[in-house]
VOTIBA-974156 format. One record per atom (N, C-alpha, C): residue in one letter; x negated, y, z negated. Coordinates in steps of 0.2 Angstrom, whole numbers, plus 5000, padded with zeros to 4 digits. Layout:
N
AXYZ
...
END
This chain:
393
X499749944999
X500150005000
X499750075000
X499150074996
X498650114996
X498150125003
X498050085006
X497650095013
X498250125017
X499050095016
X499650125019
X499650205020
X499550215014
X499650285011
X499050335012
X498550305013
X497750345016
X497850365025
X498150325028
X498150325035
X498750375035
X499450385031
X499850435031
X499650505031
X499250505023
X499050565023
X498350595029
X497950575033
X497650555038
X498050595043
X498750565044
X499150585051
X499450665049
X499750675042
X499950725041
X499250795041
X498750765040
X498350815040
X498150845046
X498350795051
X498150845058
X498550915060
X498350915065
X498651005067
X499250985070
X499550945073
X500250945075
X500650945069
X500550935063
X500750945059
X500751015055
X500551045055
X500351115052
X500951155050
X501451155053
X502151175052
X502551145048
X502651095047
X502851035043
X502751015035
X502051015036
X501550995032
X501851025025
X501951095024
X502151115018
X502751095016
X503051065019
X503751035016
X503550965013
X503150935018
X502950855015
X502550865009
X501950905009
X501550905004
X501950914998
X501750884992
X502050894986
X501350894982
X501650934974
X500950944970
X501350944964
X501250944957
X501450954952
X501651014951
X502051044946
X502151124945
X502251134937
X502051204936
X501951214928
X501951294928
X502551304924
X502351374921
X502251384914
X501851424914
X501351454906
X501651524907
X501851514898
X501951584896
X501451604889
X501251674890
X500951674885
X500651754884
X500051764879
X499951844877
X499251864881
X499351924885
X498651944888
X498352004883
X497751994881
X497452034877
X497152084883
X497052164880
X497152184873
X498052194874
X498552204875
X499052254876
X499452194873
X499352124871
X499752074868
X500552054872
X500552094878
X501252074881
X501052014883
X501851984885
X501951924888
X501751924896
X501651854897
X501351864905
X501451804907
X501651784912
X502051724915
X501651694921
X501551644923
X501151614928
X501351554929
X501651534938
X501851484939
X501151464941
X500951374943
X500451354945
X500651294950
X500551284956
X500651214957
X499851184958
X499751144956
X499251114956
X498951034951
X498351044952
X498250984944
X498151014938
X498150964934
X498050974927
X497251004926
X496750994929
X496351044929
X496251124930
X496751144936
X496951204936
X497351234933
X497651194927
X498151224922
X497651224916
X497251204916
X496651194909
X496351274911
X496051274916
X495651324918
X495851394920
X496551404920
X496851454920
X496951474914
X497451424912
X497451444903
X497051494901
X496351454901
X495851494898
X495651554901
X495651564907
X495551624912
X495851684909
X496551664907
X497051724908
X497451744901
X497351684897
X497751694890
X497451694885
X497651754881
X497151754873
X496951704869
X497751644870
X497751604865
X498151534871
X498151464870
X498351424873
X499051444874
X499351454881
X500151474883
X500551414882
X501151424881
X501651384881
X501751344887
X501651294889
X501651264895
X502251194897
X502651234902
X503251194905
X503151154911
X503051094911
X503151044917
X503951054921
X503651084928
X504251104932
X504451034936
X504050984938
X504150934943
X503550934948
X503750884952
X503450894959
X503750954963
X503450984966
X503651014972
X503351024977
X503851044984
X503151034990
X502951124989
X502651144994
X502151184994
X502851244997
X503151225000
X503851265003
X504351304998
X504451244994
X504951254987
X504451294984
X503951294982
X503651314976
X503851394977
X503551404985
X503251474986
X504051524988
X504751474989
X505351524989
X505451524980
X505451474978
X505751474969
X505251544967
X504551564968
X504251604965
X504451674968
X504751684974
X504951734976
X505751764973
X506151704971
X506651714966
X506551754959
X506151704956
X506051714950
X505451754948
X505151774953
X504451834952
X504151834944
X503751774943
X503251774936
X502751834938
X502351844934
X501851904935
X501351874940
X501151804941
X500751794945
X500951704948
X500751694952
X500951644956
X500151614958
X500051564956
X499451514960
X499551444964
X499451434970
X499551364971
X498751354974
X498551304971
X498051264971
X498151214978
X497451224983
X497651204988
X496951184992
X496951195000
X496551175004
X496451215012
X495851235014
X496051275020
X496651255025
X496951195024
X497451165029
X498051205029
X498151245023
X498751295020
X498551355021
X498051385024
X497851455022
X498251515027
X498651475034
X499051525037
X499851515032
X499751465029
X500751455026
X500551515020
X499951515016
X499951545012
X499951595015
X499551655019
X499651715022
X500351745024
X500651695029
X501351705028
X501751715022
X501651675017
X502151685010
X502051715007
X501451775009
X501151835005
X500851824999
X500451765001
X499951754993
X499151764997
X498651794993
X498151814994
X497651724995
X497351735000
X496951665002
X496351664998
X496151634994
X495751654989
X495351584988
X494751554993
X494451514993
X493851534988
X493651454986
X493051454983
X492451474986
X491951514982
X491451544986
X490851514987
X490351514992
X489751484991
X489251534991
X488751514987
X488251564989
X487651544990
X487351594994
X486751574998
X486151624998
X485551614997
X485051664996
X484651655002
X484551715003
X484151745010
X483251725006
X482951665009
X482351645007
X481651685012
X481851695017
X481251725023
X481051765019
X480451785022
X479851835019
X479451805014
X479151835010
X478651825004
X478951814999
X478751764994
X479051754987
X479151824983
X478451854984
X478751924981
X479551974982
X479551984987
X480052004990
X480651984988
X480651924989
X481251864986
X481351884980
X480951894975
X481151904969
X481351974968
X481252014973
X481652094970
X482152094971
X482452034974
X483352034975
X483552004968
X483251984964
X483451944957
X483551984951
X484151994948
X484052034944
X483652064938
X483552114935
X482952144932
X482852084927
X483352074921
X483352024917
X482851964918
X483251924922
X483151874925
X482251854929
X482251924933
X481551914934
X481051944929
X481251974926
X480551974918
X480451904917
X481051874914
X480951804910
X480451754916
X480651784922
X480251724927
X479551744927
X479351804927
X478551824926
X478351804920
X478751804915
X478451764908
X478351684910
X478651674913
X478551594914
X478051564919
X477851604922
X477551604928
X476851614924
X476851634917
X476151644913
X476051594907
X476551564908
X476351504902
X476551414905
X476651384903
X476351314905
X477051284906
X477451304913
X477851284916
X477751264924
X477951204924
X477751164931
X478251114935
X478351094940
X478651084944
X478451004947
X478950954948
X478650894950
X479250874956
X479150834961
X479450804967
X479350724967
X480050714965
X480050624963
X480550594967
X480450534967
X480950474968
X480950424964
X480450444960
X480350374956
X480850344953
X481350284954
X481850264950
X482050274943
X481550274939
X481750294932
X481650364930
X481350394934
X481650474934
X482150484935
X482250454940
X482950474945
X483350454939
X483550394936
X484050384932
X484150414927
X483350434923
X483250484918
X483650554919
X483550584925
X483850654925
X484550644925
X484850594930
X485550584931
X485750584921
X485650534919
X485850514911
X485750574905
X485050594906
X484950634901
X484850704902
X484950734908
X484950814911
X485750824913
X485650814920
X486350814924
X487050794919
X487250734918
X487750724913
X487850764906
X487350754903
X487550804896
X487450874899
X487250904903
X487250964904
X487950994908
X488350934912
X488950944916
X489350944909
X489450904905
X489850894899
X489850944894
X489350964893
X489051034888
X489451094890
X489451094897
X489551154899
X490351174902
X490551114904
X491251134907
X491651094903
X491451044898
X491951014895
X492350964897
X493250984896
X493750934899
X493650964905
X493651004909
X493451034917
X492850984919
X492350944915
X491850924919
X492050874926
X491750874930
X491950814936
X491350804939
X490950754934
X490150754938
X490350704942
X489850694949
X489850654952
X489650584952
X489750514954
X489650474951
X488850464954
X488450404951
X487950394953
X487650344958
X488250344962
X488050304968
X488050364974
X488650414972
X488450474976
X487750504976
X487650514970
X487050544967
X486450514971
X486450444972
X485850404975
X485950434982
X486550414985
X486750454993
X486550524995
X486450564990
X486250624991
X485450624990
X485150584986
X484550594985
X484150564991
X484550514995
X484050485001
X484050535007
X484450595007
X484350655011
X484050715009
X483750695003
X483250755000
X482850734994
X482750764989
X482350734984
X482350784978
X482250744971
X482250764966
X481750814964
X481850864960
X481150914959
X481450914950
X480750904947
X480850884940
X480550964937
X480750984932
X480351054928
X480051034921
X479551034920
X479151014914
X478851094910
X478851104904
X478751144901
X478151104894
X477551124896
X477151094889
X477151014891
X477050994896
X477150934900
X477650874897
X478250914895
X479050894894
X479450904899
X479950844901
X480350864905
X480750894901
X481050954904
X481751004903
X482451024906
X482051014913
X482751024919
X482650994925
X482950994931
X482850984936
X483350984941
X483350984948
X483751004952
X483750924957
X484250914962
X484550894966
X484350934974
X483950924977
X483950974984
X484050934990
X484350954993
X484550925000
X484450965005
X484050915011
X483950955019
X484650975022
X484851015025
X485251045030
X485151085035
X484851075040
X484751105046
X484051145042
X484151225044
X483651275041
X483951295033
X484351265030
X484351265023
X484351205018
X484051245011
X483951185007
X484351205004
X484851145002
X485651134998
X485451124990
X485651154984
X485551144977
X486151094976
X486151034975
X486850994974
X486850994965
X486450974962
X486750994954
X486150994952
X486151034944
X485651054940
X485850994935
X485350994932
X485250954924
X484751004920
X485050984915
X484651014908
X484450984903
X483950984900
X483850934892
X484450964887
X484550904882
X484950944878
X484750964872
X484351034874
X483951064870
X484151134869
X484451174864
X484851224863
X484151284864
X483551274862
X482851314864
X482851324871
X483051264873
X482851284882
X483351284887
X483951284884
X484351274889
X484351324895
X484351394893
X484551454897
X483651454902
X483151444898
X482451444901
X482551394907
X482851334906
X482851284908
X483051274915
X483651324915
X484151324920
X483751374925
X483551424923
X483151484926
X482351454929
X482251414927
X481651384929
X481651354934
X482251294933
X482551274939
X482751284946
X483051344946
X483251414950
X482651424954
X482251454949
X481451474952
X481151444955
X481051374955
X480751324957
X480951304963
X481651304964
X482051294970
X481951344974
X481751394974
X481551444977
X480951454981
X480451434977
X479851404978
X479751344983
X480251304981
X480151244985
X480451264993
X480951304993
X481151324999
X480651365003
X480351425000
X479851455003
X479351405006
X478951375003
X478451325004
X478751275010
X479251275011
X479451205015
X479751255021
X479751315021
X479951345029
X480851355028
X481151345024
X481751355023
X481951435026
X482551445028
X482951505029
X483251525025
X483651485021
X484051485015
X484251445010
X484351465005
X484451424999
X485251424998
X485651364998
X486251364997
X486251334989
X486451394985
X486551394977
X487151354977
X487751344980
X488251304977
X488751344977
X489551314975
X490051354975
X490251374968
X490751424967
X490951434962
X491651454962
X492151464956
X492951484958
X492851554960
X493451584963
X493251654967
X493351734963
X493251714955
X493451744952
X492851784951
X492551854952
X492051894950
X491651894944
X491851884940
X491751904932
X491751844929
X491751764933
X491651704930
X490851704929
X490651674926
X489851644923
X489651624929
X489851584930
X489351544936
X489451604942
X489851624943
X489951694951
X489351724949
X489351744944
X489051804941
X488251784939
X488051714937
X487451704936
X487051684944
X487451694950
X487051664955
X486951714960
X487551774959
X487351834960
X486951864959
X486651864952
X486051904950
X485351844951
X485551804955
X485051764959
X484851804965
X485251844968
X485251894972
X485551854980
X485951794978
X486351774982
X486851804987
X486951774992
X487851814995
X488351774994
X488851784996
X489451754995
X489651745003
X489951685003
X490251675009
X490851605007
X491451605012
X491951575011
X491651475010
X491851445006
X491851395005
X491851335011
X491651295016
X491751285023
X492051205021
X492451195026
X492751125029
X493551135027
X493851085030
X494651115031
X494851065023
X494351045020
X494751005013
X494451045007
X493951095009
X493751165003
X494251185000
X494351204993
X494751214989
X494851274991
X495551294991
X495851384991
X496351384987
X496451444983
X496851464981
X497251514983
X497951484982
X498651544984
X498651584978
X498451654978
X498651704973
X499251764977
X499751784971
X500051814972
X500451844966
X500351924966
X500451944960
X501051994962
X501552004957
X502352014959
X502552104957
X502152104951
X502252184948
X501652224946
X501552274945
X500752314941
X501152334937
X501152274931
X501452284923
X500752284921
X500752324914
X500252334910
X499852264910
X499952204908
X499652154908
X499352124914
X499852134919
X499352124927
X498852164928
X498952234925
X498352284925
X497752254923
X497752214916
X497352184912
X497052124915
X497452084918
X497152034921
X496852044927
X496952104931
X496452134937
X495752154935
X495952184928
X495152214927
X494852174925
X494952114921
X494452084918
X494352004921
X494852004929
X494951944931
X494851974940
X494352004942
X494552034951
X494251964954
X494651974959
X494351904964
X494251934970
X494151874971
X493951874981
X494451844984
X494451874992
X495051844995
X494751855002
X495151805007
X494951825015
X495251895017
X494951915020
X495051995023
X494851995032
X495351955036
X495151925041
X494551865042
X493951875044
X493651835045
X493051845038
X493051915035
X492851935029
X493151905022
X492551925017
X492851905012
X492851985007
X493352005004
X493452055001
X493752054994
X493652084989
X493952084983
X494452154980
X494652134976
X495552154972
X495152164966
X495252234962
X495152244957
X495552304954
X495552314947
X496052364945
X495352414939
X495552494941
X494852524938
X495452584936
X495152614928
X495452684927
X495152754930
X494452724932
X494052784934
X493652754938
X493152784944
X492852744949
X492352754944
X492152774937
X491552774934
X491352704929
X492152674929
X492252604928
X491952544930
X491752564938
X491452514943
X490852494941
X490752444939
X490052414937
X489652374945
X489052364942
X488652344947
X488952274948
X489252234945
X489452174944
X489952134951
X490352194951
X490952194954
X490652214962
X490052244964
X489952234972
X489352204973
X489752134975
X489352074976
X489352084982
X488452064984
X488152064992
X488752004995
X488752045001
X489351975005
X490051995006
X490152025002
X491052075002
X490952125007
X491352125010
X491452185014
X491652235012
X492252245007
X492452305004
X492652264997
X492952324992
X493352304986
X494152344989
X494652314985
X495252354985
X495352364978
X495352424979
X495452454970
X496052484967
X496452454963
X497152474961
X497052534955
X497352594955
X497152624950
X497652694951
X497852734946
X498252784945
X498152844949
X497552874948
X497252914952
X496452904953
X496252914958
X495452904958
X495152974963
X494853014960
X494553074964
X494153034970
X494453064975
X494053014980
X493453074982
X493453144977
X492753184982
X492253184974
X492453144970
X491853124965
X491853034965
X491453004970
X491452944971
X490752904970
X490252944966
X489852934965
X489352894971
X489552924976
X489252894984
X489652854987
X490052834985
X490452754988
X490952804994
X491252754999
X491452775004
X492052765001
X492652774999
X493352774997
X493852805000
X494352764999
X494852805005
X495652785003
X496052815001
X496752814998
X497152775004
X497452685003
X497752685008
X498752725009
X498752725014
X499352765014
X500052715013
X500652745009
X501152695008
X501552665016
X501452715022
X501852685027
X501452635030
X500652615027
X500252545032
X500552485028
X500652485023
X501052435019
X501452395023
X501952415023
X502452365028
X502152315033
X501652335037
X501352295042
X500652275042
X500352285036
X499752265034
X499452215036
X498852195038
X498752125040
X498552065038
X498452105030
X498452045023
X499152055021
X499652025024
X500252025020
X500252055011
X500051995009
X499851995003
X499652065001
X499252095003
X499052155001
X499652215002
X499852205007
X500652235009
X501152235003
X501252195001
X501752174998
X501452184990
X500852184988
X500652194982
X500652284982
X500452314987
X500252394987
X500952424988
X501452384990
X502052424988
X502352404982
X502152354978
X502352344971
X501852404966
X501352414968
X500952454964
X501152534965
X501452554971
X501752614973
X502352624969
X502652564968
X503452554965
X503252584957
X502652564954
X502552584946
X502052644946
X501952684951
X501552754952
X500652724953
X500552694956
X500052664956
X499952674964
X499252684964
X498952664973
X498452624973
X498352614980
X497852554982
X497452604987
X496652584985
X496152614987
X495652564990
X495252574997
X495052535001
X494252574999
X493652524995
X493052544995
X492552504999
X492452545003
X491852515007
X491052495004
X490852435003
X490252425000
X489652415006
END
């Protein structure tokens, strides 16, 4: 039966089924109710997706664990129409690229997982200049002490890395959201690349699995020994020596891996500080979130202030954020690879914009905007006395 279901799924995922797929594909749906800080206002979220997404967004959005109600299995079409009627503060559909047109047409921002890639052409010195000052300072300090790297495929060391570094680091960092790859998948990736181990004072501290792909060196998994004193240093050392390996072997880019599309997410910011640029995660089954905001209430403004996110803007990536003042715009939101930020604000002084190219969007443009979600959200902002600005990066 499973074999037949797999065949049916592969058929449904083909192009002739683009129009009917949203009616056929079903997933679990949930409604979350809780409070947003600092206003303590009630905030409602409807999620179509797996339990992992419910856990992730519960922690991302709410001050304390929200009340969660299971709504049953719903089709994508059904959940899109039902949230149009119920209008929660936020609706999220967890899906993939195959549903991007459906999301766009139904007023959802198409917000993919983002892949970070670092340009490693040129000298190591010039590449290091792209790295954030704090990390660059720590790297220089490492270079003066007893840190070294080692390339290996020794079976004992390969198993040691997987058990003692990768799995422990994965569960320590991600907890119940951890989804480690299997040892057999790890070995398959290893056959396409090599394991790099990092030592300090002759003791193994961290490591990375590096894989060749054209002119890119891809970083697939990171492992750090379970020692609090070396957790952050071991991770940074693994990234630095991966850059060194890429430069020495003549690669043009280092693929630093994927993160969720939320700009202030810890993993997102860490890779941005390495100097890497964002691009959409590729492949028809790469994870995509459909995000729709229905109003511009105080808790929604607070959500956008603390959780600005990336979305598809034609073939480019742009971001959406709420600011009280242009002076509140921090470097952390100006991400290499984004074409622009769309800024929600009550009033921004376009003549005092710190050198940014800032333009207020006209209300008449929203009804025909190429990004339907942005047009609908712009109208909702105007209804509450807020404006939407385009800020070129």
